[in-house]
C-alpha positions in Angstrom: 19.1 -2.6 -31.2 18.8 -5.7 -33.6 16.7 -8.7 -32.4 18.4 -12.0 -32.8 16.0 -14.5 -31.2 13.1 -14.5 -28.7 11.6 -17.4 -26.7 8.0 -16.8 -25.3 6.3 -19.1 -22.8 3.1 -18.5 -20.7 2.9 -14.9 -22.0 -0.5 -13.5 -23.2 -1.7 -15.9 -25.9 1.5 -18.0 -25.9 1.1 -21.0 -23.6 3.8 -23.4 -24.6 7.4 -22.2 -25.4 7.7 -20.7 -28.9 11.2 -19.6 -30.2 11.6 -17.2 -33.2 15.0 -16.8 -35.0 15.3 -13.3 -36.5 18.8 -13.9 -38.0 17.4 -15.6 -41.2 15.8 -12.4 -42.6 16.1 -8.6 -42.7 12.5 -7.8 -43.8 9.5 -10.0 -42.9 5.8 -9.9 -42.5 4.1 -11.2 -39.4 0.6 -12.4 -40.5 -2.3 -14.1 -39.0 -6.0 -13.7 -38.0 -7.0 -11.0 -35.5 -6.3 -12.2 -32.0 -3.9 -14.9 -33.1 -1.0 -13.3 -31.2 0.9 -11.2 -33.7 1.2 -8.1 -31.6 2.0 -10.3 -28.6 5.5 -10.9 -30.2 6.2 -7.1 -29.9 4.7 -7.0 -26.4 7.1 -9.8 -25.5 10.0 -7.7 -26.7 9.1 -4.5 -24.8 8.1 -6.6 -21.7 11.5 -8.3 -21.7 13.4 -5.1 -22.1 11.3 -2.7 -20.0 8.8 -4.8 -18.0 6.0 -3.0 -19.9 3.5 -4.1 -22.6 -0.2 -3.5 -23.1 -0.4 -4.6 -19.5 2.4 -5.0 -17.0 0.6 -6.8 -14.2 -0.3 -10.5 -13.8 -2.9 -10.2 -16.6 0.0 -10.9 -19.1 0.3 -14.4 -17.7 -1.5 -17.0 -19.9 -4.6 -18.3 -18.3 -3.4 -21.9 -18.6 0.1 -21.1 -17.2 1.6 -20.4 -13.8 4.5 -18.3 -15.1 5.1 -15.8 -17.9 8.6 -16.0 -19.3 10.4 -14.2 -22.2 14.0 -14.6 -23.2 15.1 -12.0 -25.6 18.6 -11.9 -27.3 19.6 -8.9 -29.3 22.7 -7.1 -30.8 23.5 -3.6 -29.8 26.5 -1.5 -30.7 28.6 -4.6 -31.6 27.7 -6.5 -28.4 25.2 -9.3 -27.9 22.9 -9.1 -24.8 20.3 -11.4 -23.4 17.4 -10.4 -21.1 15.4 -13.1 -19.3 12.2 -11.8 -17.5 9.8 -14.0 -15.5 6.6 -13.3 -13.6 5.3 -16.3 -11.6 1.7 -16.0 -10.6 1.3 -14.6 -7.1 5.1 -14.4 -6.6 7.9 -11.9 -7.1 8.9 -10.9 -10.6 12.5 -11.5 -11.7 14.8 -10.2 -14.5 18.3 -11.3 -15.6 20.6 -9.3 -17.8 23.7 -10.8 -19.5 26.4 -9.8 -22.0 28.0 -12.4 -24.3 31.8 -12.5 -24.1 34.6 -14.7 -25.4 37.9 -15.2 -23.5 39.8 -15.6 -26.8 39.2 -16.4 -30.5 38.0 -19.9 -30.9 36.8 -20.2 -27.3 33.1 -20.8 -26.7 31.1 -17.7 -25.8 30.0 -17.3 -22.2 27.3 -15.1 -20.7 28.6 -12.5 -18.2 25.9 -11.4 -15.7 25.0 -7.7 -15.6 22.1 -8.3 -13.2 21.9 -5.7 -10.4 20.9 -6.4 -6.8 17.2 -5.5 -7.3 14.7 -5.7 -10.1 14.4 -1.9 -10.2 18.2 -1.5 -10.4 18.4 -4.1 -13.2 15.7 -2.3 -15.2 17.6 0.9 -14.8 20.8 -0.9 -16.0 19.0 -2.0 -19.2 17.7 1.5 -19.9 21.2 2.9 -19.3 22.7 0.4 -21.7 20.1 1.1 -24.5 20.0 4.8 -23.5 16.3 4.6 -24.1 13.2 4.1 -21.9 10.0 2.4 -22.9 8.2 5.5 -24.1 11.1 6.7 -26.3 11.7 3.2 -27.7 8.1 2.7 -28.9 8.0 6.3 -30.3 11.1 5.8 -32.3 11.1 2.2 -33.5 7.7 0.7 -32.8 4.5 1.4 -34.7 2.4 -0.5 -32.1 -1.2 -1.4 -32.7 -3.3 1.6 -31.9 -0.2 3.7 -31.0 1.1 4.8 -34.3 0.6 8.4 -33.4 2.4 8.2 -30.0 4.9 10.9 -31.0 2.7 13.2 -33.0 -0.2 13.0 -30.5 2.0 14.2 -27.6 1.9 17.8 -26.4 4.6 20.1 -28.0 6.7 20.1 -24.9 6.5 16.3 -24.6 7.4 16.0 -28.3 10.5 18.0 -27.7 11.4 15.9 -24.7 11.0 12.6 -26.5 12.9 14.0 -29.5 15.7 15.0 -27.2 15.8 11.5 -25.7 15.8 9.9 -29.2 18.6 12.2 -30.3 20.6 11.2 -27.2 20.5 14.8 -25.8 19.8 13.6 -22.3 23.5 13.8 -21.6 23.3 17.6 -21.7 20.7 17.5 -18.9 23.3 15.4 -17.0 25.9 18.1 -17.7 23.5 20.8 -16.6 22.7 18.9 -13.3 26.5 18.5 -12.7 27.0 22.2 -13.3 24.1 23.0 -11.0 25.4 20.7 -8.2 28.9 22.2 -8.7 27.5 25.7 -8.5 25.5 24.9 -5.4 28.6 23.4 -3.8 30.7 26.5 -4.6 27.9 28.8 -3.3 27.7 26.7 -0.1 31.5 27.0 0.2 31.3 30.8 -0.3 28.6 30.9 2.4 30.8 28.9 4.8 33.7 31.3 4.1 31.5 34.3 4.9 30.7 32.7 8.2 34.4 32.1 8.9 35.3 35.7 7.9 32.7 37.0 10.2 34.2 35.0 13.0 37.7 36.2 12.2 36.7 39.9 12.1 34.8 39.5 15.4 38.0 38.0 16.9 40.3 40.7 15.6 38.1 43.4 17.2 39.1 41.9 20.6 42.9 42.6 20.3 43.1 45.5 22.8 41.0 43.7 25.4 43.0 40.5 25.1 46.4 42.3 25.6 44.9 44.1 28.7 43.8 40.8 30.2 47.2 39.2 29.5 49.0 42.0 31.5 46.6 41.6 34.5 47.0 37.9 34.6 50.8 38.2 34.8 50.6 40.5 37.8 48.1 38.1 39.6 50.4 35.2 38.9 53.4 36.8 40.6 51.3 37.4 43.8 50.1 33.8 43.8 53.6 32.4 43.6 54.7 34.5 46.6 51.7 33.2 48.7 52.3 29.6 47.7 56.0 29.7 48.9 55.1 31.2 52.3 52.5 28.4 52.8 55.1 25.8 52.0 57.5 27.1 54.7 54.6 27.1 57.3 53.7 23.5 56.4 57.4 22.4 56.9 57.4 23.6 60.5 54.2 21.7 61.2 55.6 18.5 59.7 58.7 18.7 62.0 56.5 19.0 65.1 54.4 16.1 63.9 57.4 13.9 63.7 58.1 14.4 67.4 54.5 13.6 68.3 54.6 10.4 66.2 57.6 9.0 68.2 55.7 9.7 71.5 52.6 8.0 69.9 54.6 4.9 69.1 55.6 4.5 72.8 52.0 4.7 73.8 51.0 2.1 71.2 53.7 -0.3 72.4 52.6 0.0 76.1 49.0 -0.5 74.9 50.0 -3.6 73.0 52.0 -5.0 76.0 49.0 -4.4 78.3 46.6 -6.2 75.8 49.0 -9.2 75.7 49.2 -9.4 79.5 45.4 -9.3 79.7 45.0 -12.1 77.1 47.7 -14.3 78.9 46.0 -13.8 82.3 42.6 -14.7 80.8 44.0 -17.9 79.2 45.7 -18.9 82.6 42.4 -18.4 84.4 40.5 -20.4 81.8 43.1 -23.2 82.1 42.8 -23.1 85.9 39.0 -23.3 85.7 39.2 -26.3 83.4 41.6 -28.2 85.7 39.5 -27.5 88.7 36.4 -28.9 86.8 38.4 -32.0 85.9 39.4 -32.4 89.6 35.7 -32.2 90.7 34.6 -34.8 88.1 37.3 -37.3 89.1 36.3 -36.9 92.8 32.7 -37.7 91.9 33.7 -40.8 90.0 35.7 -42.1 93.0 32.8 -41.5 95.3 30.6 -44.0 93.2 33.2 -46.8 93.1 31.1 -49.4 95.1 27.9 -48.7 93.1 29.8 -49.2 89.8 31.2 -52.6 91.0 27.7 -53.9 91.8 26.3 -52.8 88.4 29.1 -54.6 86.7 28.3 -57.9 88.4 24.6 -57.6 87.5 25.5 -57.1 83.8 27.6 -60.3 83.7 24.6 -62.3 85.0 22.3 -60.8 82.3 24.8 -61.8 79.6 24.6 -65.5 80.8 20.7 -65.4 80.7 20.8 -63.9 77.2 23.0 -66.8 76.0 20.3 -69.3 77.2 17.5 -67.4 75.3 19.6 -67.2 72.2 19.8 -71.0 72.0 16.0 -71.4 72.3 15.5 -68.6 69.7 17.7 -70.4 67.1 15.1 -73.2 67.0 12.3 -70.7 66.7 13.9 -68.8 63.8 14.1 -72.0 61.7 10.3 -72.4 62.0 9.8 -68.6 61.5 11.4 -68.8 58.0 8.7 -71.3 57.0 6.0 -68.6 57.7 7.4 -66.2 55.1 6.1 -68.2 52.1 2.4 -68.2 53.1 2.7 -64.6 54.4 4.2 -63.4 51.1 1.5 -65.2 49.0 -1.3 -63.7 51.2 0.2 -60.2 50.9 0.6 -60.5 47.1 -3.1 -61.6 46.6 -4.3 -58.7 48.9 -2.2 -56.2 46.9 -3.6 -57.5 43.6 -7.2 -57.2 44.8 -6.6 -53.8 46.3 -5.1 -52.5 43.0 -8.0 -53.9 41.0 -10.4 -52.3 43.4 -8.7 -48.9 43.1 -8.9 -49.1 39.3 -12.6 -49.9 39.4 -13.2 -47.1 41.8 -11.4 -44.7 39.5 -13.4 -45.8 36.5 -16.6 -45.4 38.6 -15.7 -41.7 39.4 -14.9 -41.1 35.7 -18.2 -42.5 34.6 -20.1 -40.4 37.1 -18.3 -37.3 36.0 -19.1 -38.0 32.3 -22.8 -38.5 33.2 -22.8 -35.0 34.7 -21.7 -33.7 31.3 -24.8 -35.1 29.4 -27.2 -32.2 30.3 -24.7 -29.6 29.2 -23.9 -31.6 25.9 -27.7 -32.0 25.2 -28.2 -28.3 25.7 -25.4 -27.5 23.3 -26.7 -30.0 20.7 -30.2 -28.3 20.8 -28.5 -24.9 20.2 -26.5 -26.3 17.2 -29.6 -27.9 15.7 -31.5 -24.6 16.0 -28.6 -22.7 14.2 -28.4 -25.5 11.5 -32.1 -25.0 10.8 -31.6 -21.2 10.5 -28.6 -21.7 8.2 -30.5 -24.1 6.0 -33.4 -21.6 5.7 -30.9 -18.9 4.6 -29.4 -21.1 1.9 -32.8 -21.8 0.3 -32.7 -18.2 -0.9 -29.3 -18.5 -2.6 -30.6 -20.1 -5.8 -33.2 -17.4 -6.2 -30.6 -14.7 -5.7 -28.3 -16.5 -8.3 -31.2 -16.4 -10.8 -31.7 -12.7 -10.1 -28.0 -12.1 -10.5 -27.9 -13.8 -13.9 -30.9 -11.8 -15.1 -29.3 -8.5 -13.9 -26.1 -9.4 -15.7 -28.0 -10.2 -18.9 -29.8 -6.8 -18.7 -26.4 -5.1 -18.1 -24.8 -6.9 -21.0 -27.6 -6.0 -23.4 -27.4 -2.3 -22.4 -23.6 -2.3 -22.7 -23.8 -3.8 -26.2 -26.4 -1.5 -27.5 -25.2 1.9 -26.2 -21.9 2.1 -28.2 -23.9 1.4 -31.4 -26.5 4.0 -30.4 -23.8 6.5 -29.6 -22.2 6.1 -33.1 -25.5 6.3 -34.9 -26.4 9.5 -32.9 -23.1 11.0 -33.9 -23.7 10.2 -37.6 -27.3 11.6 -37.4 -25.9 14.7 -35.7 -23.3 15.2 -38.5 -26.0 14.6 -41.2 -28.3 17.2 -39.5 -25.4 19.6 -39.2 -24.5 19.2 -42.9 -28.2 19.6 -43.9 -28.5 22.8 -41.9 -25.3 24.4 -43.2 -25.5 23.3 -46.9 -27.9 24.8 -49.5 -29.1 22.6 -52.3 -28.7 19.3 -50.5 -29.4 16.0 -52.2 -31.5 13.1 -50.9 -29.3 10.5 -49.3 -31.4 7.7 -50.9 -32.2 8.8 -54.4 -29.6 11.5 -55.0 -32.3 14.0 -56.2 -32.0 17.7 -55.1 -34.1 18.5 -52.0 -36.4 21.6 -51.6 -36.3 23.7 -48.5 -39.5 22.1 -47.2 -38.2 18.6 -47.9 -34.9 19.4 -46.3 -36.7 20.8 -43.2 -38.9 17.7 -43.0 -35.8 15.4 -43.4 -34.0 17.4 -40.6 -37.1 17.0 -38.3 -37.3 13.3 -39.1 -33.6 12.8 -38.4 -33.9 14.9 -35.2 -36.9 12.8 -34.0 -35.0 9.6 -34.8 -32.0 11.0 -32.8 -34.2 11.9 -29.8 -35.6 8.4 -29.8 -32.1 7.0 -29.9 -31.1 9.4 -27.1 -34.0 8.3 -25.0 -33.0 4.7 -25.5 -29.4 5.6 -24.8 -30.3 7.3 -21.5 -32.7 4.5 -20.5 -29.8 2.0 -21.1 -27.5 4.2 -18.9 -30.1 4.1 -16.2 -30.5 0.4 -16.6 -26.7 0.0 -16.4 -26.6 2.2 -13.3 -29.4 0.2 -11.6 -28.0 -3.1 -12.9 -24.5 -2.3 -11.4 -26.1 -1.6 -8.0 -28.2 -4.8 -8.2 -25.3 -6.9 -9.3 -23.0 -5.6 -6.6 -25.8 -6.1 -4.0 -26.6 -9.7 -5.2 -22.9 -10.6 -5.4 -22.4 -9.4 -1.8 -25.5 -11.3 -0.6 -24.4 -14.5 -2.5 -20.9 -14.1 -1.0 -22.4 -13.8 2.5 -24.5 -16.9 1.8 -21.4 -18.8 0.8 -20.0 -18.0 4.2 -23.3 -19.4 5.7 -22.6 -22.6 3.7 -19.3 -22.9 5.4 -20.9 -22.1 8.8 -23.5 -24.8 8.1 -20.9 -27.4 7.4 -19.0 -26.5 10.5 -22.3 -26.6 12.6 -23.1 -30.1 11.3 -19.6 -31.3 12.2 -20.0 -29.9 15.8 -23.5 -31.4 16.2 -22.2 -34.8 15.1 -19.3 -34.5 17.6 -21.8 -33.7 20.4 -24.2 -36.6 19.5 -21.2 -39.0 19.3 -20.0 -37.9 22.8 -23.4 -38.4 24.4 -23.7 -41.9 22.8 -20.2 -42.8 24.0 -21.0 -41.8 27.6 -24.3 -43.8 27.7 -22.4 -46.9 26.3 -19.8 -46.6 29.0 -22.5 -46.4 31.6 -24.1 -49.6 30.3 -20.8 -51.5 30.2 -20.0 -50.4 33.8 -23.4 -51.5 35.2 -23.2 -54.8 33.3 -19.7 -56.0 34.3 -17.5 -53.7 36.5 -20.0 -52.8 39.2 -20.6 -56.5 40.2 -16.8 -57.2 40.2 -16.1 -54.2 42.5 -18.7 -55.5 45.1 -17.2 -59.0 45.0 -13.6 -57.7 45.7 -14.9 -55.5 48.6 -16.4 -58.6 50.2 -13.2 -60.7 49.8 -11.0 -58.0 51.4 -13.3 -57.4 54.4 -13.9 -61.1 55.1 -10.3 -62.2 54.2 -11.5 -65.0 52.1 -8.7 -64.8 49.6 -5.5 -67.0 49.5 -7.2 -69.8 51.5 -4.5 -72.5 50.9 -1.7 -70.1 52.1 -3.7 -69.2 55.2 -4.1 -73.0 56.0 -0.3 -73.5 55.8 0.4 -70.5 58.0 -2.0 -71.9 60.8 -0.1 -75.2 60.8 3.3 -73.5 61.2 2.0 -71.2 64.1 0.9 -74.4 66.0 4.4 -75.8 65.7 6.0 -72.6 67.1 3.7 -72.7 70.1 5.1 -76.1 71.2 8.8 -74.9 71.3 8.1 -72.7 74.4 9.9 -69.6 73.2 8.9 -66.3 74.9 9.9 -63.5 72.6 8.9 -60.8 75.2 11.2 -62.2 77.8 14.0 -62.6 75.2 13.7 -58.9 74.2 13.7 -57.8 77.8 17.0 -59.6 78.5 18.5 -58.1 75.3 17.6 -54.6 76.5 19.2 -55.3 79.9 22.4 -56.4 78.3 22.5 -53.5 75.9 21.9 -51.0 78.7 24.6 -52.7 80.9 27.3 -52.0 78.3 27.6 -48.4 79.8 29.0 -49.9 82.9 32.2 -50.8 81.0 32.7 -47.1 80.3 32.2 -46.2 83.9 34.8 -48.8 85.0 37.3 -47.2 82.6 36.5 -43.7 84.0 37.0 -45.0 87.5 40.5 -46.2 86.8 41.3 -43.0 84.9 40.3 -40.9 87.9 42.4 -42.8 90.4 45.5 -42.3 88.1 45.0 -38.6 87.3 43.9 -37.0 90.5 47.3 -36.4 92.2 49.1 -34.9 89.2 46.1 -32.7 88.6 46.3 -31.1 92.1 50.0 -30.2 91.5 49.1 -28.4 88.2 46.4 -26.4 89.8 48.8 -25.0 92.4 51.4 -24.0 89.8 48.7 -22.2 87.7 47.5 -20.1 90.7 51.1 -18.9 91.4 51.6 -17.9 87.7 48.3 -15.9 87.6 49.4 -13.9 90.6 52.7 -12.9 88.9 51.1 -11.9 85.6 48.5 -9.8 87.4 51.2 -7.7 89.2 53.0 -7.0 85.9 49.7 -6.0 84.2 49.0 -3.4 87.0 52.5 -1.8 86.5 52.1 -1.6 82.7 48.7 0.0 83.0 50.0 2.8 85.2 52.8 3.6 82.7 50.4 3.7 79.8 48.1 6.1 81.6 51.0 8.6 82.3 52.3 8.6 78.7 48.8 8.8 77.1 48.0 12.0 79.1 51.3 13.6 78.1 50.6 12.8 74.3 47.1 14.2 74.4 48.4 17.4 76.0 51.0 17.9 73.2 48.5 17.2 70.5 46.1 19.8 71.8 48.8 22.5 71.4 49.9 21.3 67.8 48.7 23.3 64.7 46.2 21.7 62.2 48.3 20.0 59.6 45.4 19.1 57.3 44.2 22.7 57.2 47.8 23.8 56.3 48.0 21.1 53.6 44.6 22.2 52.2 45.7 25.8 52.2 48.8 24.9 50.3 46.7 22.9 47.7 44.5 25.9 47.3 47.5 28.2 46.7 48.9 25.7 44.1 45.5 25.4 42.4 45.1 29.1 42.3 48.6 29.4 40.8 47.8 26.6 38.2 44.6 28.3 37.2 46.4 31.6 36.7 49.1 29.7 34.7 46.4 28.2 32.4 44.6 31.5 32.0 47.8 33.2 31.3 48.7 30.6 28.6 45.2 30.9 27.1 45.4 34.7 27.1 48.9 34.5 25.5 47.5 32.1 22.8 44.6 34.4 22.1 47.0 37.2 21.5 49.4 35.1 19.4 46.5 33.8 17.2 45.5 37.3 16.0 48.4 37.5 13.6 47.5 34.1 12.1 43.8 35.2 11.8 44.9 38.4 9.9 46.7 36.3 7.4 43.8 33.8 7.2 41.4 36.6 6.5 43.4 37.7 3.5 43.5 34.2 2.1 39.8 33.7 2.6 38.9 36.9 0.9 41.1 36.0 -2.1 39.6 32.5 -2.3 36.1 33.9 -2.0 36.7 36.2 -5.0 37.9 33.2 -7.1 34.8 31.1 -6.1 32.5 34.0 -7.1 34.1 33.9 -10.5 33.4 30.1 -10.7 29.8 30.6 -9.7 29.4 33.1 -12.6 31.0 30.6 -15.0 28.9 27.7 -13.8 25.7 29.7 -14.2 26.7 30.3 -17.9 27.3 26.5 -18.2 23.9 25.7 -16.8 22.2 28.0 -19.3 24.3 26.5 -22.1 23.4 22.9 -21.0 19.7 23.7 -20.4 16.8 22.9 -22.7 17.1 26.3 -24.3 20.9 26.0 -24.8 22.9 23.4 -26.6 20.1 20.8 -26.8 17.8 23.3 -28.4 20.5 24.1 -31.0 21.1 20.4 -31.7 17.3 19.9 -32.1 17.2 22.9 -34.4 20.0 21.3 -36.4 18.4 17.8 -36.5 14.8 19.0 -37.3 15.7 20.1 -41.0 17.1 16.7 -41.6 14.1 14.9 -40.0 11.7 17.3 -41.8 13.4 16.7 -45.2 13.3 12.9 -44.8 9.7 13.0 -43.6 8.7 15.1 -46.6 10.5 12.7 -48.9 8.5 9.8 -47.5 5.2 11.8 -47.2 5.5 12.9 -50.8 5.7 9.2 -51.9 2.8 8.3 -49.6 0.5 11.2 -50.6 1.4 11.3 -54.3 3.1 14.7 -53.8 0.0 16.4 -52.2 1.3 16.7 -48.6 4.3 18.1 -46.8 5.3 18.6 -43.2 6.9 21.5 -41.3 8.2 21.7 -37.7 7.7 25.0 -35.8 10.1 25.3 -32.8 9.1 28.8 -31.6 5.9 30.8 -31.4 4.6 34.0 -29.8 3.2 34.0 -26.3 -0.5 34.8 -25.8 0.7 37.6 -23.6 1.2 40.4 -26.2 3.4 42.4 -23.9 6.2 39.8 -24.1 8.9 40.3 -26.7 10.5 36.8 -26.4 9.3 33.6 -28.1 7.9 30.5 -26.5 9.9 27.2 -27.1 7.6 24.6 -28.8 7.5 21.8 -31.3 4.4 22.2 -33.4 3.7 20.1 -36.5 2.1 21.8 -39.5 0.9 20.0 -42.7 0.5 21.6 -46.1 -1.9 19.9 -48.6 -4.1 21.1 -51.5 -6.4 22.8 -49.0 -3.6 24.9 -47.4 -1.6 24.8 -44.2 -3.1 23.2 -41.1 -1.9 21.9 -37.8 -1.4 18.1 -37.5 -4.4 17.9 -35.1 -6.8 18.9 -37.9 -6.1 15.6 -39.8 -7.7 12.2 -39.1 -8.0 8.7 -40.5 -5.8 7.6 -43.3 -4.2 11.0 -43.8 -3.1 11.2 -40.1 -1.6 7.7 -40.3 0.5 8.7 -43.4 1.7 11.7 -41.6 2.6 9.7 -38.5 4.2 7.0 -40.6 6.4 9.5 -42.5 7.5 11.4 -39.3 8.2 8.2 -37.4 10.1 6.7 -40.4 12.0 10.0 -40.7 13.0 9.8 -37.0 14.2 6.3 -37.2 16.0 7.0 -40.5 17.8 10.0 -39.1 18.8 8.0 -36.0 20.1 5.1 -38.1 22.4 7.5 -40.0 23.7 9.4 -37.0 27.1 8.5 -35.5 26.7 6.0 -32.7 23.2 5.0 -33.8 21.3 2.9 -31.3 18.0 1.9 -33.2 18.4 -0.3 -36.2 15.0 -2.1 -36.1 11.7 -0.9 -37.4 8.4 -2.5 -36.4 5.0 -1.6 -38.1 2.0 -3.1 -36.3 -1.4 -3.0 -38.3 -0.6 0.2 -40.1 -2.6 -0.6 -43.3 -6.2 -1.0 -42.2 -7.0 2.7 -42.5 -5.5 3.0 -46.1 -7.2 2.4 -49.4 -5.5 0.3 -52.1 -3.4 3.1 -53.4 -2.4 4.2 -49.8 -1.3 0.7 -49.0 0.9 0.5 -52.1 2.5 3.8 -51.3 3.2 2.6 -47.7 4.9 -0.5 -49.1 6.9 1.6 -51.5 8.0 3.8 -48.5 9.1 0.7 -46.6 11.2 -0.5 -49.5 12.6 3.0 -49.8 14.1 3.0 -46.3 14.8 -0.8 -46.1 18.6 -0.3 -46.5 18.6 2.1 -43.6 17.6 -0.6 -41.1 19.0 -4.0 -40.1 15.6 -5.4 -39.3 12.1 -4.5 -40.4 9.0 -6.3 -39.2 5.5 -5.5 -40.6 2.4 -6.9 -38.9 -0.9 -7.3 -40.8 -4.0 -9.4 -41.0 -4.8 -8.3 -44.6 -4.4 -11.3 -46.9 -3.6 -9.2 -50.0 -0.4 -7.9 -48.4 1.1 -11.2 -47.4 2.5 -12.1 -50.9 4.3 -8.8 -51.1 6.9 -9.9 -48.5 9.4 -12.7 -49.3 9.7 -13.7 -45.6 6.7 -14.4 -43.4 6.1 -15.3 -39.8 2.7 -16.9 -39.7 0.9 -16.8 -36.3 -1.9 -19.3 -35.6 -4.1 -19.7 -32.5 -4.2 -23.4 -31.4 -5.5 -25.4 -28.4 -1.9 -25.2 -27.1 -1.8 -21.4 -27.4 -0.3 -19.3 -30.2 2.3 -20.9 -32.5 4.7 -19.3 -35.0 5.8 -20.7 -38.4 8.7 -19.0 -40.3 8.2 -19.2 -44.1 
């Protein structure tokens, strides 16, 4: 992986967008003061690729920004990729992965998206492309600040796993898993075959029984066929008899139908006769009232003449009546207006009285709110005191936290000095350098012990202070938080009290306005409506018109009476028409009645004869049916015989099939046994492949082959760094603690040889351990860079010089120059001014008010 460019925005110390172009140099120094943001550049790379840095939550977002964003472009195995990762504060993270492509030579490059459906799947895609995860990446190519010993400080098994990933041996685990899954599949297939073979053997054991059942079913089927044929003959005889009965039944049905028709016809003739006789009676009654109808007709004609006279008088009256509508309309309109106004005032009166009833309830609520406000204000008075207590507790806490680490380091130094004094004879005074006698040494040990005890007492007292302060701070913070809630409650209570006071004031104001204006108006309108003192001019005009009407002499009551007589007399016209109709229709009606009577007598005679014939034939049919066999029973019996025959046919077919299938099962058993033998051979072969692909197989052999090359390169670098005084050795096997075991345990121990002898890596510390780490890590990266299909071509060293003296620093720089040609890009991070001039290219990082900024020199 070779970095080409990176753009950082809102990430850690980088507030505004900063872009760095890596294509202008191969070896560069990233310099700047502590905290300027040097290591944040490397954090941005790992965060963009793997979503991980020193932190991988929202703490990586710059405090002045809402979103952290890093765009990282790099070259890998001849292709150019770009990763854009963003983390908006309080929102979902996002990552985009692209590959640069060109359609043809000369065409502009385009970015092809490789982003998967989810963030997790996209991160997995990036790791699969690089064939590295975060842990392996930083162990192989990054000497991150404080993490230079990430590989060497791992447990032996973890070292072997990381080395396996660095060497690209994870593919063998993939092969092993495939072999494992294949073996499990074959074993499952063998198990399924065993189940099928068991079923086949169980079926073959039933051969004799199946043949016996087949023979019995054939015999039962022959008997069933004979019984079915006999029942078919019996049913044919019954069906012949039934045909004769059906002919006789049709004759009975025809006679019954004929009888019903005669009954219906006779009923209709009787109904018609009754209707005609009723008409005859009605006409006779009309003729008996002929004189009375004539007199009523003459009286109606006289009433019509009287109505004509009253109509002439009423015409004059209606002209004056029209004049009355104007004043009447004006009076009615004024009354409606006053009535509506009165209704509105009465409604307002009811509303005001209802509001006045609310005042005692509102006043009670207001008093309760004021009491709660006073209680809340009393609680808030204590918040400032608690805030002061909190600040004091935090100050004590900070002082104890600041002092304890220093006391701890000083106690460790005293402990080491006391231990050296106790173990060493002929010690020298640490101040003057003169030899100490036994008495002086003992006194010095006692003084140092006393001093350590005093420090220990202060250390423990500070721990107690911290413990108490933590409890006090948590308690006060909780109480202050609760008081903040009281502040919100107080604000809400004041608002509610103001609303109640405003409501009471509004109700009282409405009452005053009502009593001052509307009440007097309502009493005035009531008086006008009761005394009818409204619309006085219209009432005067109406009185004058009524006087004129009185002089005409029109009697509306007499006019209406004559109208009613004329209207009632109209019925006499209908009676006159009925009288004429009766005189014309009575004689023809009497002839029709005589004809209907004769026809009814003839139909009744025919009905009696038909009923007698139906009775005789019905009795004969019932007698024949009583002697006939039960056809339904015979049909059901035939169905039963057929069903029995069908069941036996099916059972016979099934039995024959069971016998026929035995030969096929015998052949299938042979095939399954042969295939099972072949699959067992496959299982044996797959187990061998699993062992070969496992960690103790091919990967172990490849590691064994790679370790000498890594070891040789590490010693080459370590020799330069230590002046030829140190060398490294990798141990891949060792004996188990259990002495009874003959095999060896797989491991990856690191042993270092120096002038003092051979010791494990864990026995070294400080500058020496860093040199060892540096040599091993460089060796790993160097070997990877030279292997076919190398994936890491970048080396980053973050603050690796602080633990070295001047000579050690010079040797580290020489080692970097030694392996410079093995890497496409080398970045060295340092805050030591003496080292800046050693590098031709520099990336200077400065902390500004706009965040960290980078200048390329």
